[in-house]
N, C-alpha and C positions, 0 to 999 in steps of 0.2 A: 509746256503742258503735256502730261502723259496721254498716250493714246487710249481711247475708250475700248475696253475689252468686254465683250458680252460673256455672260456666264449662264448657260442654258443646259437643257438635257443633253445636247450634243457634246458638251464638254465632259460628260461623265462616261467613263470607259471601264469595263470589267475585263480583267486579264484572266485567261484560263491558267491552269496549274503550271504548265511549262513556260508560258510567257513570263509569269511572275518570277519563277526561279531563274530564268535566263536574264531577266532585267535586273534582278537583285541577288546575284549568286552569293554575295558575301553574307547574306542573312542565313544561308543554309550551310555553306561550307567554309566560312571564314575568308581568308585572303585567297587570291588566285595563284599568282606566281608561275614560274616555268619549270618547277621541279628541283631547283637548286636547294631550297630549304625543306626540311623534313615535314613542316606543317603546311606546305603548299597544297593547293586545292586538288591536284591530281591524286595525291596520297590519301586525301580525305575521301575521294570517290572510291578508291580501292578499299579503304578501311570500311566504308559503309556496306559494301558488298560482302566482305569477309565477315563482318560482324554477324550478319544473318546466318552464315555457315557455322560460326562458333556457337551461336545460340542453339542451333540444332544439336551440336556436339554436347553442349551443357545439358540439354534435355534428354541425352542418351541416344541420340540418333546420328550414326556415322562417326567413324574414328579418324578419317583423313580428309584433307582438303588439298586440291591441286590448283596452283596458281602459275599461270604462264603469261609472260609479258614479252612481246616481240614487236619492234617497230611501232610502239605506241598503242598496240592492240592488247587488251587485257582479257584473260579468260580465267574465271574462278569457278571451280566445280566442287560441290560437296556431295555427300552420300547420305543426306538426311531424309526427312519424310517427303520433301518436295512440296512446293506450294500447291494448295488445292487447285486442280486444273481449271475449274470454272471461274477462278478468281485471279489467274495469272496476270491478265492485262490490267485489272483493277489494282493489284498490289504493286505494279511497277509504273502506274500512270495516273493514279487517283490519290490526291492528298487525303490524309486521315483514313486510309484503308490499310489494314495489316493485322497480323495475329498478336502483335505486342500490346494492343489495347485490351486484350483478354488476359488478365493476370493469371488465369488458370493454365494457359498454355505457355506463357513466358513470365516467370516470377521475378527473376533478377537478371534482366536482359541488358544488352548493350545496344548500340545503334541509335538512329534518330527517331525512334518510335513512329514508324509509318511514313517518314519523310525521306530517309536516306536513299533508298533505291530509286525513288522518283527523281531526286536531285541528280543522281548519276545518269538516269535516262535523259532528263531535260538538258543536261550539260554535255551530252555526248553527240558526236557526229553520227555514230552508229551504236545501237544498243540491241541486244538479243537476249531473250529469256527462253531457255530450253529446259523443260521440266518433265521428269518421269516420276509417276506415282501410281502405285497399284496396277502395274502392267499397262499403263496408258501414258501417252506422251503429248505434250502441248508445246508449240513453238510460236513465239511472237517476236517480230522484228520492228524496230523503230529507227527513224532518222530525225535527229534534232527534237526528240520527244514526240514525234508524229508517227502514229501506227501505220506501217507500210505493208506488213505481211501478217495476217491473222490466220494461221494454219488450223485446220480442224483437228480435234483430238483423235489420235489414232493408237492402235495397239503397238506395244513395244516390248522387246526382250532386254532392253538396257537396264542397268542397275538404277534403282530409284535415286532421286536427288535433284539438285538444281544446278544448272550451268548458266552463268551470266557472262556475256561477252560485251565489251564496250570499247569505244575509241573516243577519248576526250575531244571536244570541239576545239580545233586550233584557233578559231576566231575568238574564243574566250581565254584559252590557255596558250598565249603566244609563245612560239618556239619551245614548247614543252618537251621534256624527255624524262623518263623515269630513271633515277639513279639507283643502281643495284644496292648500294650500301644503305640507303634510306628504306628501300623495300625489305631488305633482309632484316634490318633492325626492327621494323614493324612486325614482321612475321615471327621473329624470335620472341618478341614480347607476347604474342598470342600463345606461343609454345610454353613459355615460363608460367603463364597464368592458367594454362589448361593442360596439366600434366597428363600424359597419355595420348594427347592429340598429336597427329603427325601431319605436317604440312610439307608438300613438295613444291619447291619454287624452281621452275625451269628444270625440273628433274632432280634437284638437290634436296636431300632430306633435312628437315628441321624438326627436332624433337627434344623434349626436356623431361627428365624423370624427377628432378629435385626442385622445380619451381624457382622461387626467388633466390635460393642458394646458387643455382646455376646462373641466374641473371647477374648477381654480384661477382661471381668468379669470372664471367666473361667481360665484365665492365671494369675490372681492376686496371688502374693506370699506374699503380705503385704497389710496393710490397705491403702485405697486411701485417699488422703487429700481433695479431692473434687469430686463431681460426674463426671463420665467419659464424656468428650466432644465428641459428635458424629456428624460429618458433612458429607454431601454428595451432589453430583451433577452428571451430566452426565459424565461418564468416570472417576470419582474419588470418593473415600470414605475414610475418615480418622476418627480415634478415638484416644484420648490421655488423660492422667491424670498423676499426680505425686503421688508417694507412699513414704513409709518410708524406702524402700530398697535401697541398694547401687547400683551405676552404671546406665547405660542406657539400655533399652530393647526395640527392635523394631521388628515388623512383617511387611514384605513388600511383595507385590504381583503384578504381571503383567499378565493380561488376565487369572486370576485364577491360575497362576503358583507361588508357594511359592519361592521367591528369597531369599534363606537362607543366601546368601553372599551379599545381598543388591544390590547396583548399583546406577545409576544416579538418580533414583526416590527417593531412601532412603536418599541419600546425600542431595537432594533438600528439602526433608521433614524436615530434621534436620536443614538445613539452614533457611528455611522459618519460623520455630517455633521461632528461635532466632530473626529473623528480625521483625516479628510481635510483639513479646513481647517487644522488645526495643522501637519500635515506639509507642506502646500502652501506656507504662509507661513514655515515654520520657526520658529514662535513658539508658546509654551504659553498661548495665549489662554484665559481663563476660559470654561468651557462656557456659562455664563449669558450672557455677552456675545456668543458665537457664535450662540446660538439665540434671542436676543432679537428679537422682531418677525418671526419666521420663519413662513412659510406653506408647508406641505408636504403631499404625498400620496404614498402607496406602495401598490402592489398586487402581490401575489405569488400564485403557484399552487403548492399543496402537495398531495402524495399523502397521503391519509388524515389530514387535519388533526385535531388534538385541541383542542376548545374547552372553556372553563371553565364553560359553562352550556348548557342545551338550546337557548336562543335564539341562541347563537353570537355574542355581542357582544365576546368577548375571547379571543384565541388563546393556547393554552397549549403548543402544539407546540414542541419544540426542534430538530426535524429536518425537512428538506425532504421526505424520504420515509423509510420505515422502513429504518434502517441507513445512511442517506445523510449528506451534509454537514449541519452545523447551520444553522439559519436565520440565526443571528447571523453566522457566517462567510460564508455566501452573500451576504448583503446588504452586509457590510463589504467583501468582495472586489470586488463589483460597483461600489460607489461609489469605492473606491480607484482603480480603473481608469478608469471612465467620467467621474466628476465631476472627477477630477484632470486628465484629458485635456481636458475641456471648459474648465476654468479656464485651462489653458495656451493654448488656442486663442482664448479670449475674454477678452482682458486688461482691457477696459473693465468687464466684469462682475466680474472678480477684484478690480479696484480699488474698485468700488462696495461689494463685500462687506467689504473691509478697512476702508473708511471707516465703514461701519455698525458694525463690531465696535469700532473705536476710539471712536466716538461713544457706544456703549452702555457701554463701559468708563469713560469720563469721567463719564457720568451716574450710573453705579452708585457711583463713588467720591465724587462730589459729594453723593449722597443718603445716604451711609453714616451720617453724624452725625445727620441729620434722622430717619432710620429708627430709630436707636437710641433717641433721645428719645421718638419716637412710640410705640415698643413699650413703653417703661417707663411712659409715660402711660396706655396702654391696659391694661397689666397692673395698675397701681395702681387705675385706675378699675374694673377687673374685680372687685376685692375687695369693693366696695360699689356695684356698678353696677346701678342700677335700670332702666337702659335695656333691658337684656337679661333676659328671663325665659326661661331655657333649658329644653330638654326632656331626657329621659333617654336616648333612643336617637338616634344621629346617623347621617348618611349614610355608607355604606361600600360602595364599588363591588364589593368582593370578597365581601361577605356580603349575602345576599338577605333573605328574609322581609319584615318590615315596614320595613326601613331605607330603602327607596325612598320611603316615605311621609313621611320626615323633612322638616319644613317650618318655614321661618321667615317669620312675618308681619311686615312692616314697616308700622307704623302711625304716625299723627300724633296727638300729645297723649295726656293721661292717660285721658280718658273712653273713647276708642276702644280703646286698649290694655287698659284695665281690663275692658271687655266681652269682648274676645277671650280675655284671660288667664283669666277666670273660667269660660269655656265651652269652652276648648280641651282636647285630649287631651294631658295632661302627658307622656306617653311619647314622642310623635312631633311635637308642635307647640310651637314656641318663638315668642316675641314680642319684637320690637325696637321701642322707642318713640322716634320723632323728636321733637325740640323745635322746633316751628315749621317753616318752609320751609327746605329745604336750599339750599346755594349752587347757582347755575347754573355747572356745571363746564365748559361748552363753551369751548374755546380755551385752557383752563388746562393746565398741565403736571401730572404725577403728584405733584409736590411738594405740591400742595394737598391730596391725599389724606391725607398725614401731618400737615400743619399744621392742617387743619380737624378739630375734635374729633368731630363727627358722622360724617364719612367715615372717620376713623381707627378709631373704635370699631366702626363697621359692618363695615369690612374685617377687623378683628380678630375680630369675632363669626363672620363667615363663614369665616375662616382661609384667605384667598385671596391673601395678600401675595405668595407665591412661586408662584402658579399654582393651578389647580383640583384638583391632586392631593389637597390636604388639605381640600377643601370639606366643611363640616360638615352641610349641609342639601341635600337633593336638589331641593327646591322653594323658591324665594324668591318670596314672594307680596306684591305691593304692595296693601295694604288701606287705601285712602284714601276720603274722603267722596265722595258722588255730587253734588258741586257744583263750581263753578268753581275754588275753592281746591284742592279734592281733585284735580281734573284737572291743575292746575298742578303740584302736588307730585309727582304720578305722572310727569309729563313730565320734571321735574327729576331724579327718581331713575333713570328710563330713560336719560336723558342721561349720568348718572354711570356707569352700568354699560356703556353703549355706548362711552363715551370711554376708560375705563380697564380694563374687563374684558369686551371684546366676545365672547370665547370662552364666557363664562358664558351670554350670551344666545344665541349660535349653537348651543350644545349643549343648549338647551331647558330651562334651569333657572329662567327668569324668567317669572312669571305676574302677572296682575291679577285680584284677587278680585272676583267679581260678588256684590253683595248686593242684596236686593229694594229697589225704589223705593217700593213701596206695601204696606201691609197692608190687606186688605179682609175685613171680618168682620161677622157678626151674632151673635145669642145662641147659635147652634148651630154655625156653621162659621167657620173662619179660613183665608184664603188669603194667601200671600206672592207678590207679583207683580214680575217683573223688567222689565216693559214696559207701555205703555199698552194693548196688545192683550191681554195677560194680565189686566190690571185689568178691562177690559170683559168678558172671558169669565168672570171670577170673580164680578162683580156679577150677571151673568145667572144664575149658579148659586144665588144666595142667595134664600131665601124671604122674609126680612124686610128691613127698611130697613138698607142697608149703612153701616158706619162705616169711613171711608177715612182712613188715615194715610199721609202722605208722609214717607219717611225721607230726610233730607238728610245727616245725620251718623251715623257708626257708633255714636257714643255714645248716640244716641237708641234704639238697639236693645238690649233687655235681654239679659243673659247667657243666660237661659233660651231666648229666641228665637234668639240668635246660634248656639247649639249646633246648630241645624238647618242653618245656612248654611256651617259649616266641618266638618261631619261627613261621612258617607258620600255625601251628595248635593251636596257642595261644587261650585260652578261656578267654573271657572278659565278665563280667556282667556290663551293663551300669547302672550308677546311674541316675535314672529318677525321676522327680518330678510329682506326680499325681495331680489331680484336686479335690481330696476329702477334702483337708484342705490346707490353706495357709502355706507357709514355716515357718512363725513365730510361728504358732500354732504347727506345727510338732516339731520344735526345743524346744518349751516350754515343750512338752510332753516328748521327749526323753532326753533332756539335762537340764530340769528344776529341781524343788525341789520335784518331785513326785516319789522318788526312789522306794518305794514298788510297786506302780502301774506299773511303767516301767519294773521293774524286772519280775513281773508276766507276763506282756504282751510279753516280749522278750522270756521267757522260753516257753510259750505256743505256740509261732508262729515260733520257729526255724524250718528250713526246714527238712523234713523227711530224706533227704539225709545226714543230719549232725547229725543224732541221736547219733553218736559215742561221740559227745561232750556235749550232754545234761546233763549227770551226772557231767561232769566237771563244767558246768555252774551252776548247782544246788549247787555244793559244794563251788564254788569260787565266784559266782556273787555277793553275799551279801557283801563280803569283797571288791570286785572290785568297786561296785557302791558306797559303803560308802566312799571309797578312792576318787572316782570321786567327791562326794558331798563335801568332805573336800577341795579338790582342787578348786572347783567352788567358795566356800565361801571365801577362802583365796584370790583368784584372784579378786573378787568383792571388798574386803577390800583394796587390793593393788591399784586398780584403783581409789577407792574413796579417798584414801590417796594422790595419785598422783595428782588428780584433785583439 
């Protein structure tokens, strides 16, 4: 019989603003994370502060923003009007307080509409607002959202503007650290969407004069087939081109907000491109062939936009303004006029687009039979497929909760996959087991994806044959051994994804699992160490004689131990594509025929933390890379013979 529980006035509790945010942070900033992923909470905190600075710039106040990040402390300084001094504390600590509720002051703004800065304050160990306005200065300091220092307003000769300092709360963002590439990408996005704005990040200048044109040029992972088309008008800007890469890639924005999950404007953009191309050439080309290998960006400004989540990653609005033209009609009408005019004036570009469409059409038809056989093989294998140990909950962009945690571990061999399988969370974590080393796919066509059983089954497990819309796991994690063979397998898998599914990497879905290199213990304590430094620190903490175990293979780690490494404190390194070189150039260097150069490069740049395996690499890398070279040449011969 269940215990009787009373329900009285004593059971009713009211939370103040900061308690509610700290208890339910996901309602305000989405997922938490440690900074490995670009959409982790610490970057949302940074974005919310910068959004306010950008709004000032958009309204004609201040031309520069300074961002400094050092040891987890963030400082953001603008030179806008400054928060009205009598409302500084209210604006950073009272929900539903802010200038964005007054549409006269902020017509097409970004940010969380009066919630963002409060969320930053509540979720920070330390928060400080330092505001200068009309020759006066106001400073307020908080700890965990609680006001600790309310300084009186005083005279000041400093330049007007607002400076926000905050340190995220380690108790909420476990083991967090800001990754420079994620921060730079965020700041560059602001620069592209606000031409003329200058942002200084730790002293480095970030500035764009050509908006979305600059964005696409810096985002290129392959050679363009024709010059980037750049079109703009009031409230809309677009840029697009075709490349030699696989898949479609889009960047979409609303009022300066990067809508990473797209929405009505991105869908309309994709539809409009197809519609204009068909009408221009007078042919009903398949939409798949028109959009194959496209790289595009669109930015629109909307009055009172409606987003599908608090963090505003997907636009749900159907109208440009209340009672106005639909977003779909606005975008289609714009492209029907401007893109059609552009193609008539630039016949070389129009010819290049048509050649690409016809090429894609031929490839699609040639692949039809191979795809059909591959799908049947994958379906048959799926009935008794031991390679995939699936989870219960899969990734769904439209549904939040724990779906963002959905993870697929790609492992090598039965022992490693066995350890992870026994210790995983069966609700959100799946395991795909490789059989030996995968092929080196560099330089091969997508035909190999369907003809190679490993690649075909992996593609099927991820459900990415037709693009990322059906992606079943938010995180794809490479879990290989911490030795030369493991590093080689990791490189081959990264090559596979960059070669055939670059958008999966660019959108931040691919990670490398960090597992401890050592276990250090005595009779009382056990430490798992990820570097030589951690090992030395752990030995110093022990009172007795240490027992040191070097983990080389994942299979050497027991399932009980493994549960610590793939649970709450999982350490993931994101695979990120920089802007220093296009993907095809990177693949040519690392996976091409320059074995001695590559070997020297890798040995010289191994992380200091992995010094323990440098000698192994020196002794084994020549043999490993020569083996890779032989594999690569044989694969090319096989493909040539098959074609």
